[in-house]
PDB file of N, CA, C and O in Angstrom:
ATOM      1  N   MET A   1       0.852  -1.175   0.000  1.00  0.00           N
ATOM      2  CA  MET A   1       0.000   0.000   0.000  1.00  0.00           C
ATOM      3  C   MET A   1       0.896   1.236   0.000  1.00  0.00           C
ATOM      4  O   MET A   1       1.819   1.340   0.808  1.00  0.00           O
ATOM      5  N   GLU A   2       0.629   2.149  -0.886  1.00  0.00           N
ATOM      6  CA  GLU A   2       1.414   3.372  -1.027  1.00  0.00           C
ATOM      7  C   GLU A   2       0.978   4.384   0.036  1.00  0.00           C
ATOM      8  O   GLU A   2      -0.220   4.594   0.224  1.00  0.00           O
ATOM      9  N   PRO A   3       1.922   5.008   0.727  1.00  0.00           N
ATOM     10  CA  PRO A   3       1.513   6.019   1.710  1.00  0.00           C
ATOM     11  C   PRO A   3       0.877   7.214   1.023  1.00  0.00           C
ATOM     12  O   PRO A   3       1.153   7.510  -0.139  1.00  0.00           O
ATOM     13  N   PHE A   4       0.020   7.891   1.772  1.00  0.00           N
ATOM     14  CA  PHE A   4      -0.712   9.030   1.221  1.00  0.00           C
ATOM     15  C   PHE A   4       0.230  10.175   0.864  1.00  0.00           C
ATOM     16  O   PHE A   4       0.051  10.819  -0.170  1.00  0.00           O
ATOM     17  N   LEU A   5       1.230  10.438   1.703  1.00  0.00           N
ATOM     18  CA  LEU A   5       2.174  11.515   1.451  1.00  0.00           C
ATOM     19  C   LEU A   5       3.472  10.943   0.910  1.00  0.00           C
ATOM     20  O   LEU A   5       3.790   9.781   1.162  1.00  0.00           O
ATOM     21  N   ASN A   6       4.220  11.744   0.172  1.00  0.00           N
ATOM     22  CA  ASN A   6       5.488  11.236  -0.335  1.00  0.00           C
ATOM     23  C   ASN A   6       6.511  11.134   0.788  1.00  0.00           C
ATOM     24  O   ASN A   6       6.278  11.640   1.886  1.00  0.00           O
ATOM     25  N   ASN A   7       7.636  10.489   0.527  1.00  0.00           N
ATOM     26  CA  ASN A   7       8.618  10.206   1.578  1.00  0.00           C
ATOM     27  C   ASN A   7       9.248  11.474   2.143  1.00  0.00           C
ATOM     28  O   ASN A   7       9.518  11.536   3.343  1.00  0.00           O
ATOM     29  N   ASN A   8       9.487  12.473   1.322  1.00  0.00           N
ATOM     30  CA  ASN A   8      10.092  13.702   1.835  1.00  0.00           C
ATOM     31  C   ASN A   8       9.175  14.400   2.838  1.00  0.00           C
ATOM     32  O   ASN A   8       9.628  14.865   3.884  1.00  0.00           O
ATOM     33  N   LEU A   9       7.905  14.470   2.518  1.00  0.00           N
ATOM     34  CA  LEU A   9       6.966  15.114   3.430  1.00  0.00           C
ATOM     35  C   LEU A   9       6.764  14.262   4.675  1.00  0.00           C
ATOM     36  O   LEU A   9       6.652  14.799   5.777  1.00  0.00           O
ATOM     37  N   ASN A  10       6.717  12.946   4.518  1.00  0.00           N
ATOM     38  CA  ASN A  10       6.599  12.068   5.686  1.00  0.00           C
ATOM     39  C   ASN A  10       7.783  12.231   6.620  1.00  0.00           C
ATOM     40  O   ASN A  10       7.608  12.288   7.837  1.00  0.00           O
ATOM     41  N   SER A  11       8.983  12.308   6.069  1.00  0.00           N
ATOM     42  CA  SER A  11      10.150  12.455   6.934  1.00  0.00           C
ATOM     43  C   SER A  11      10.166  13.835   7.584  1.00  0.00           C
ATOM     44  O   SER A  11      10.632  13.974   8.714  1.00  0.00           O
ATOM     45  N   PHE A  12       9.665  14.856   6.890  1.00  0.00           N
ATOM     46  CA  PHE A  12       9.609  16.199   7.466  1.00  0.00           C
ATOM     47  C   PHE A  12       8.625  16.254   8.627  1.00  0.00           C
ATOM     48  O   PHE A  12       8.884  16.918   9.631  1.00  0.00           O
ATOM     49  N   LEU A  13       7.504  15.566   8.496  1.00  0.00           N
ATOM     50  CA  LEU A  13       6.468  15.605   9.524  1.00  0.00           C
ATOM     51  C   LEU A  13       6.684  14.579  10.625  1.00  0.00           C
ATOM     52  O   LEU A  13       5.886  14.506  11.560  1.00  0.00           O
ATOM     53  N   ALA A  14       7.735  13.793  10.537  1.00  0.00           N
ATOM     54  CA  ALA A  14       7.956  12.733  11.528  1.00  0.00           C
ATOM     55  C   ALA A  14       8.226  13.332  12.904  1.00  0.00           C
ATOM     56  O   ALA A  14       8.780  14.426  13.009  1.00  0.00           O
ATOM     57  N   TRP A  15       7.846  12.634  13.931  1.00  0.00           N
ATOM     58  CA  TRP A  15       7.988  13.089  15.306  1.00  0.00           C
ATOM     59  C   TRP A  15       9.456  13.290  15.679  1.00  0.00           C
ATOM     60  O   TRP A  15       9.766  14.170  16.482  1.00  0.00           O
ATOM     61  N   GLU A  16      10.355  12.502  15.121  1.00  0.00           N
ATOM     62  CA  GLU A  16      11.767  12.619  15.447  1.00  0.00           C
ATOM     63  C   GLU A  16      12.316  13.990  15.079  1.00  0.00           C
ATOM     64  O   GLU A  16      13.240  14.477  15.731  1.00  0.00           O
ATOM     65  N   ASN A  17      11.772  14.614  14.060  1.00  0.00           N
ATOM     66  CA  ASN A  17      12.249  15.922  13.646  1.00  0.00           C
ATOM     67  C   ASN A  17      11.691  17.051  14.508  1.00  0.00           C
ATOM     68  O   ASN A  17      12.253  18.146  14.517  1.00  0.00           O
ATOM     69  N   VAL A  18      10.627  16.813  15.213  1.00  0.00           N
ATOM     70  CA  VAL A  18       9.980  17.862  16.000  1.00  0.00           C
ATOM     71  C   VAL A  18      10.422  17.817  17.456  1.00  0.00           C
ATOM     72  O   VAL A  18      10.394  18.842  18.138  1.00  0.00           O
ATOM     73  N   ARG A  19      10.825  16.661  17.939  1.00  0.00           N
ATOM     74  CA  ARG A  19      11.144  16.506  19.353  1.00  0.00           C
ATOM     75  C   ARG A  19      12.247  17.432  19.836  1.00  0.00           C
ATOM     76  O   ARG A  19      12.127  18.014  20.915  1.00  0.00           O
ATOM     77  N   HIS A  20      13.301  17.581  19.080  1.00  0.00           N
ATOM     78  CA  HIS A  20      14.460  18.334  19.541  1.00  0.00           C
ATOM     79  C   HIS A  20      14.763  19.509  18.622  1.00  0.00           C
ATOM     80  O   HIS A  20      15.922  19.778  18.306  1.00  0.00           O
ATOM     81  N   SER A  21      13.726  20.198  18.201  1.00  0.00           N
ATOM     82  CA  SER A  21      13.915  21.327  17.311  1.00  0.00           C
ATOM     83  C   SER A  21      14.134  22.587  18.142  1.00  0.00           C
ATOM     84  O   SER A  21      13.194  23.142  18.712  1.00  0.00           O
ATOM     85  N   THR A  22      15.377  23.027  18.200  1.00  0.00           N
ATOM     86  CA  THR A  22      15.701  24.210  18.983  1.00  0.00           C
ATOM     87  C   THR A  22      15.054  25.451  18.391  1.00  0.00           C
ATOM     88  O   THR A  22      14.566  26.306  19.130  1.00  0.00           O
ATOM     89  N   LYS A  23      15.044  25.559  17.073  1.00  0.00           N
ATOM     90  CA  LYS A  23      14.423  26.726  16.435  1.00  0.00           C
ATOM     91  C   LYS A  23      12.937  26.806  16.761  1.00  0.00           C
ATOM     92  O   LYS A  23      12.416  27.885  17.043  1.00  0.00           O
ATOM     93  N   LEU A  24      12.257  25.663  16.722  1.00  0.00           N
ATOM     94  CA  LEU A  24      10.825  25.643  17.030  1.00  0.00           C
ATOM     95  C   LEU A  24      10.580  26.038  18.478  1.00  0.00           C
ATOM     96  O   LEU A  24       9.640  26.782  18.758  1.00  0.00           O
ATOM     97  N   GLU A  25      11.396  25.560  19.399  1.00  0.00           N
ATOM     98  CA  GLU A  25      11.224  25.904  20.813  1.00  0.00           C
ATOM     99  C   GLU A  25      11.461  27.398  21.047  1.00  0.00           C
ATOM    100  O   GLU A  25      10.760  28.024  21.843  1.00  0.00           O
ATOM    101  N   ILE A  26      12.443  27.963  20.357  1.00  0.00           N
ATOM    102  CA  ILE A  26      12.705  29.399  20.494  1.00  0.00           C
ATOM    103  C   ILE A  26      11.532  30.202  19.963  1.00  0.00           C
ATOM    104  O   ILE A  26      11.120  31.184  20.580  1.00  0.00           O
ATOM    105  N   VAL A  27      10.989  29.790  18.816  1.00  0.00           N
ATOM    106  CA  VAL A  27       9.873  30.518  18.209  1.00  0.00           C
ATOM    107  C   VAL A  27       8.641  30.461  19.092  1.00  0.00           C
ATOM    108  O   VAL A  27       8.005  31.492  19.314  1.00  0.00           O
ATOM    109  N   TRP A  28       8.278  29.274  19.609  1.00  0.00           N
ATOM    110  CA  TRP A  28       7.051  29.222  20.395  1.00  0.00           C
ATOM    111  C   TRP A  28       7.237  29.748  21.810  1.00  0.00           C
ATOM    112  O   TRP A  28       6.277  29.807  22.579  1.00  0.00           O
ATOM    113  N   THR A  29       8.450  30.128  22.161  1.00  0.00           N
ATOM    114  CA  THR A  29       8.670  30.862  23.408  1.00  0.00           C
ATOM    115  C   THR A  29       8.650  32.368  23.162  1.00  0.00           C
ATOM    116  O   THR A  29       8.118  33.122  23.977  1.00  0.00           O
ATOM    117  N   LEU A  30       9.219  32.803  22.059  1.00  0.00           N
ATOM    118  CA  LEU A  30       9.312  34.239  21.798  1.00  0.00           C
ATOM    119  C   LEU A  30       7.990  34.859  21.356  1.00  0.00           C
ATOM    120  O   LEU A  30       7.707  36.004  21.711  1.00  0.00           O
ATOM    121  N   ILE A  31       7.185  34.146  20.604  1.00  0.00           N
ATOM    122  CA  ILE A  31       5.918  34.714  20.119  1.00  0.00           C
ATOM    123  C   ILE A  31       5.002  35.105  21.285  1.00  0.00           C
ATOM    124  O   ILE A  31       4.527  36.240  21.306  1.00  0.00           O
ATOM    125  N   PRO A  32       4.731  34.221  22.256  1.00  0.00           N
ATOM    126  CA  PRO A  32       3.904  34.669  23.396  1.00  0.00           C
ATOM    127  C   PRO A  32       4.573  35.763  24.230  1.00  0.00           C
ATOM    128  O   PRO A  32       3.892  36.610  24.807  1.00  0.00           O
ATOM    129  N   THR A  33       5.913  35.743  24.292  1.00  0.00           N
ATOM    130  CA  THR A  33       6.619  36.785  25.031  1.00  0.00           C
ATOM    131  C   THR A  33       6.389  38.144  24.400  1.00  0.00           C
ATOM    132  O   THR A  33       6.122  39.120  25.101  1.00  0.00           O
ATOM    133  N   PHE A  34       6.490  38.214  23.082  1.00  0.00           N
ATOM    134  CA  PHE A  34       6.248  39.486  22.393  1.00  0.00           C
ATOM    135  C   PHE A  34       4.795  39.928  22.534  1.00  0.00           C
ATOM    136  O   PHE A  34       4.526  41.117  22.700  1.00  0.00           O
ATOM    137  N   ILE A  35       3.860  38.988  22.470  1.00  0.00           N
ATOM    138  CA  ILE A  35       2.441  39.333  22.633  1.00  0.00           C
ATOM    139  C   ILE A  35       2.207  39.928  24.023  1.00  0.00           C
ATOM    140  O   ILE A  35       1.545  40.957  24.157  1.00  0.00           O
ATOM    141  N   LEU A  36       2.747  39.281  25.053  1.00  0.00           N
ATOM    142  CA  LEU A  36       2.577  39.798  26.413  1.00  0.00           C
ATOM    143  C   LEU A  36       3.252  41.150  26.597  1.00  0.00           C
ATOM    144  O   LEU A  36       2.733  42.014  27.304  1.00  0.00           O
ATOM    145  N   PHE A  37       4.403  41.337  25.967  1.00  0.00           N
ATOM    146  CA  PHE A  37       5.108  42.616  26.060  1.00  0.00           C
ATOM    147  C   PHE A  37       4.276  43.732  25.441  1.00  0.00           C
ATOM    148  O   PHE A  37       4.154  44.808  26.027  1.00  0.00           O
ATOM    149  N   PHE A  38       3.701  43.490  24.262  1.00  0.00           N
ATOM    150  CA  PHE A  38       2.924  44.524  23.591  1.00  0.00           C
ATOM    151  C   PHE A  38       1.589  44.790  24.284  1.00  0.00           C
ATOM    152  O   PHE A  38       0.993  45.847  24.075  1.00  0.00           O
ATOM    153  N   VAL A  39       1.115  43.866  25.094  1.00  0.00           N
ATOM    154  CA  VAL A  39      -0.088  44.109  25.890  1.00  0.00           C
ATOM    155  C   VAL A  39       0.279  44.841  27.180  1.00  0.00           C
ATOM    156  O   VAL A  39      -0.487  45.679  27.656  1.00  0.00           O
ATOM    157  N   ALA A  40       1.449  44.530  27.749  1.00  0.00           N
ATOM    158  CA  ALA A  40       1.828  45.085  29.048  1.00  0.00           C
ATOM    159  C   ALA A  40       2.249  46.546  28.967  1.00  0.00           C
ATOM    160  O   ALA A  40       1.970  47.309  29.892  1.00  0.00           O
ATOM    161  N   VAL A  41       2.905  46.954  27.902  1.00  0.00           N
ATOM    162  CA  VAL A  41       3.417  48.326  27.819  1.00  0.00           C
ATOM    163  C   VAL A  41       2.288  49.358  27.899  1.00  0.00           C
ATOM    164  O   VAL A  41       2.396  50.290  28.697  1.00  0.00           O
ATOM    165  N   PRO A  42       1.222  49.241  27.121  1.00  0.00           N
ATOM    166  CA  PRO A  42       0.137  50.221  27.288  1.00  0.00           C
ATOM    167  C   PRO A  42      -0.556  50.115  28.654  1.00  0.00           C
ATOM    168  O   PRO A  42      -1.036  51.116  29.187  1.00  0.00           O
ATOM    169  N   SER A  43      -0.606  48.923  29.207  1.00  0.00           N
ATOM    170  CA  SER A  43      -1.240  48.760  30.515  1.00  0.00           C
ATOM    171  C   SER A  43      -0.466  49.495  31.594  1.00  0.00           C
ATOM    172  O   SER A  43      -1.067  50.128  32.462  1.00  0.00           O
ATOM    173  N   PHE A  44       0.864  49.422  31.552  1.00  0.00           N
ATOM    174  CA  PHE A  44       1.664  50.136  32.548  1.00  0.00           C
ATOM    175  C   PHE A  44       1.516  51.642  32.416  1.00  0.00           C
ATOM    176  O   PHE A  44       1.465  52.351  33.421  1.00  0.00           O
ATOM    177  N   SER A  45       1.448  52.132  31.199  1.00  0.00           N
ATOM    178  CA  SER A  45       1.281  53.578  31.040  1.00  0.00           C
ATOM    179  C   SER A  45      -0.080  54.030  31.582  1.00  0.00           C
ATOM    180  O   SER A  45      -0.183  55.104  32.176  1.00  0.00           O
ATOM    181  N   LEU A  46      -1.104  53.233  31.387  1.00  0.00           N
ATOM    182  CA  LEU A  46      -2.415  53.577  31.954  1.00  0.00           C
ATOM    183  C   LEU A  46      -2.397  53.528  33.477  1.00  0.00           C
ATOM    184  O   LEU A  46      -2.973  54.399  34.130  1.00  0.00           O
ATOM    185  N   LEU A  47      -1.740  52.519  34.053  1.00  0.00           N
ATOM    186  CA  LEU A  47      -1.672  52.425  35.510  1.00  0.00           C
ATOM    187  C   LEU A  47      -0.937  53.611  36.112  1.00  0.00           C
ATOM    188  O   LEU A  47      -1.388  54.159  37.118  1.00  0.00           O
ATOM    189  N   TYR A  48       0.169  54.018  35.532  1.00  0.00           N
ATOM    190  CA  TYR A  48       0.904  55.172  36.050  1.00  0.00           C
ATOM    191  C   TYR A  48       0.118  56.459  35.822  1.00  0.00           C
ATOM    192  O   TYR A  48       0.222  57.389  36.622  1.00  0.00           O
ATOM    193  N   GLY A  49      -0.655  56.529  34.763  1.00  0.00           N
ATOM    194  CA  GLY A  49      -1.480  57.707  34.535  1.00  0.00           C
ATOM    195  C   GLY A  49      -2.572  57.859  35.573  1.00  0.00           C
ATOM    196  O   GLY A  49      -2.892  58.980  35.971  1.00  0.00           O
ATOM    197  N   TYR A  50      -3.149  56.759  36.020  1.00  0.00           N
ATOM    198  CA  TYR A  50      -4.187  56.820  37.046  1.00  0.00           C
ATOM    199  C   TYR A  50      -3.598  57.093  38.424  1.00  0.00           C
ATOM    200  O   TYR A  50      -4.312  57.563  39.310  1.00  0.00           O
ATOM    201  N   ASP A  51      -2.333  56.813  38.622  1.00  0.00           N
ATOM    202  CA  ASP A  51      -1.713  56.975  39.930  1.00  0.00           C
ATOM    203  C   ASP A  51      -1.366  58.431  40.214  1.00  0.00           C
ATOM    204  O   ASP A  51      -1.254  58.812  41.379  1.00  0.00           O
ATOM    205  N   GLU A  52      -1.194  59.250  39.192  1.00  0.00           N
ATOM    206  CA  GLU A  52      -0.836  60.652  39.400  1.00  0.00           C
ATOM    207  C   GLU A  52      -2.038  61.430  39.936  1.00  0.00           C
ATOM    208  O   GLU A  52      -3.159  61.264  39.455  1.00  0.00           O
ATOM    209  N   PRO A  53      -1.797  62.277  40.930  1.00  0.00           N
ATOM    210  CA  PRO A  53      -2.921  63.043  41.497  1.00  0.00           C
ATOM    211  C   PRO A  53      -3.392  64.130  40.534  1.00  0.00           C
ATOM    212  O   PRO A  53      -2.622  64.629  39.713  1.00  0.00           O
ATOM    213  N   LEU A  54      -4.654  64.481  40.648  1.00  0.00           N
ATOM    214  CA  LEU A  54      -5.216  65.550  39.829  1.00  0.00           C
ATOM    215  C   LEU A  54      -4.788  66.901  40.381  1.00  0.00           C
ATOM    216  O   LEU A  54      -4.618  67.043  41.592  1.00  0.00           O
ATOM    217  N   ASP A  55      -4.611  67.897  39.518  1.00  0.00           N
ATOM    218  CA  ASP A  55      -4.211  69.226  39.959  1.00  0.00           C
ATOM    219  C   ASP A  55      -5.344  69.919  40.717  1.00  0.00           C
ATOM    220  O   ASP A  55      -5.152  70.413  41.828  1.00  0.00           O
ATOM    221  N   MET A  56      -6.502  69.945  40.111  1.00  0.00           N
ATOM    222  CA  MET A  56      -7.645  70.603  40.725  1.00  0.00           C
ATOM    223  C   MET A  56      -8.800  69.602  40.811  1.00  0.00           C
ATOM    224  O   MET A  56      -9.417  69.283  39.794  1.00  0.00           O
ATOM    225  N   PRO A  57      -9.092  69.112  41.999  1.00  0.00           N
ATOM    226  CA  PRO A  57     -10.216  68.187  42.102  1.00  0.00           C
ATOM    227  C   PRO A  57     -11.542  68.905  41.832  1.00  0.00           C
ATOM    228  O   PRO A  57     -11.714  70.070  42.189  1.00  0.00           O
ATOM    229  N   VAL A  58     -12.458  68.203  41.207  1.00  0.00           N
ATOM    230  CA  VAL A  58     -13.758  68.776  40.878  1.00  0.00           C
ATOM    231  C   VAL A  58     -14.613  68.908  42.132  1.00  0.00           C
ATOM    232  O   VAL A  58     -15.344  69.885  42.290  1.00  0.00           O
ATOM    233  N   ILE A  59     -14.522  67.926  43.018  1.00  0.00           N
ATOM    234  CA  ILE A  59     -15.330  67.945  44.245  1.00  0.00           C
ATOM    235  C   ILE A  59     -14.500  67.362  45.381  1.00  0.00           C
ATOM    236  O   ILE A  59     -13.689  66.457  45.180  1.00  0.00           O
ATOM    237  N   THR A  60     -14.719  67.894  46.567  1.00  0.00           N
ATOM    238  CA  THR A  60     -14.070  67.369  47.766  1.00  0.00           C
ATOM    239  C   THR A  60     -15.180  66.846  48.678  1.00  0.00           C
ATOM    240  O   THR A  60     -16.154  67.552  48.942  1.00  0.00           O
ATOM    241  N   LEU A  61     -15.038  65.653  49.140  1.00  0.00           N
ATOM    242  CA  LEU A  61     -16.066  65.013  49.953  1.00  0.00           C
ATOM    243  C   LEU A  61     -15.449  64.615  51.284  1.00  0.00           C
ATOM    244  O   LEU A  61     -14.435  63.917  51.316  1.00  0.00           O
ATOM    245  N   LYS A  62     -16.055  65.056  52.383  1.00  0.00           N
ATOM    246  CA  LYS A  62     -15.586  64.685  53.701  1.00  0.00           C
ATOM    247  C   LYS A  62     -16.595  63.722  54.306  1.00  0.00           C
ATOM    248  O   LYS A  62     -17.787  64.015  54.395  1.00  0.00           O
ATOM    249  N   VAL A  63     -16.094  62.580  54.715  1.00  0.00           N
ATOM    250  CA  VAL A  63     -16.957  61.550  55.283  1.00  0.00           C
ATOM    251  C   VAL A  63     -16.556  61.342  56.727  1.00  0.00           C
ATOM    252  O   VAL A  63     -15.381  61.116  57.015  1.00  0.00           O
ATOM    253  N   VAL A  64     -17.514  61.414  57.642  1.00  0.00           N
ATOM    254  CA  VAL A  64     -17.257  61.198  59.066  1.00  0.00           C
ATOM    255  C   VAL A  64     -18.135  60.039  59.505  1.00  0.00           C
ATOM    256  O   VAL A  64     -19.337  60.022  59.239  1.00  0.00           O
ATOM    257  N   GLY A  65     -17.539  59.089  60.166  1.00  0.00           N
ATOM    258  CA  GLY A  65     -18.312  57.949  60.650  1.00  0.00           C
ATOM    259  C   GLY A  65     -18.225  57.803  62.159  1.00  0.00           C
ATOM    260  O   GLY A  65     -17.173  58.042  62.752  1.00  0.00           O
ATOM    261  N   HIS A  66     -19.313  57.417  62.770  1.00  0.00           N
ATOM    262  CA  HIS A  66     -19.342  57.202  64.222  1.00  0.00           C
ATOM    263  C   HIS A  66     -19.882  55.798  64.460  1.00  0.00           C
ATOM    264  O   HIS A  66     -20.755  55.301  63.748  1.00  0.00           O
ATOM    265  N   GLN A  67     -19.316  55.181  65.504  1.00  0.00           N
ATOM    266  CA  GLN A  67     -19.788  53.838  65.823  1.00  0.00           C
ATOM    267  C   GLN A  67     -20.435  53.853  67.179  1.00  0.00           C
ATOM    268  O   GLN A  67     -20.906  52.817  67.650  1.00  0.00           O
TER     269      GLN A  67
END
């Protein structure tokens, strides 16, 4: 019975070629790292922007509680 794929493609897709692929491991580590980096940078700028106090508050509210 003839295999569905030719021998070159079968050997390329074989598990032995994927197990110890350093290039593949580097790629699937760097891609999520870059995605997280590009999500984190705008988030940090927003967090620091919210942390700065306002120059002139619109309203001042004094709350007093008694127990």
